[in-house]
N, C-alpha and C positions, 0 to 999 in steps of 0.2 A: 668609177673605178679606174678609168684611164688616167686620171690626174694623180692618183696615189695607188699604184699597183700592189704595194706591200700591205694595203689595208686588209684587215681580217674581220672588222666589224663596221656597222653603220649606226650612227646616232642621229636619226632624222636624215638630213641630207649631208651629213658630215662623216667622212671616212675616218676610221680610227685604226691605229695599229693595235697589236695585242696588248702591248704595255699601256697604251693610252686607254684601252677599254678596261683593263684591270684597275687603273687609277680612277677612272670615272665611276666604276662600280663600287670601289671602296669609299669614295667621296659620298655616293648616294646612300650607302649603308650607314655611314657616320651620321649623315644628316637625318636619316630615318630614326636612328637611336635617339638623337637629341629631341626630335619631335615627339616620339612615343613616350618619353619621360617627362616632358613638360606639362605641368598641371593645367596651364591655360590651354594648351593644344588638346589635351584630353577632354577637358570641359567642352571645348568647341565641337569636337567630334561627336560627343554625346548629344549636344544640343542639335546638331544637324541630323543625327540619326533619329532623335525624337520628332523633329519637325517633319522629317520624311515619312515617319510612320503615321503621324497625325494626318498628313496630306493623303496618304494612301488609304486611310480608314474612311475619310469623307467621301 
């Protein structure tokens, strides 16, 4: 925080100002929307969940 005293948020080891944090959050939300609506990504999440359930069952 000494290097960037106006920082209000941290992203790992990176200090962010309020505006940067808002921009980062908006970008993450857009990426999440795109991923959640992609049929291939949905299939992959289902496949991983099924594999995890099968592993836990054994």
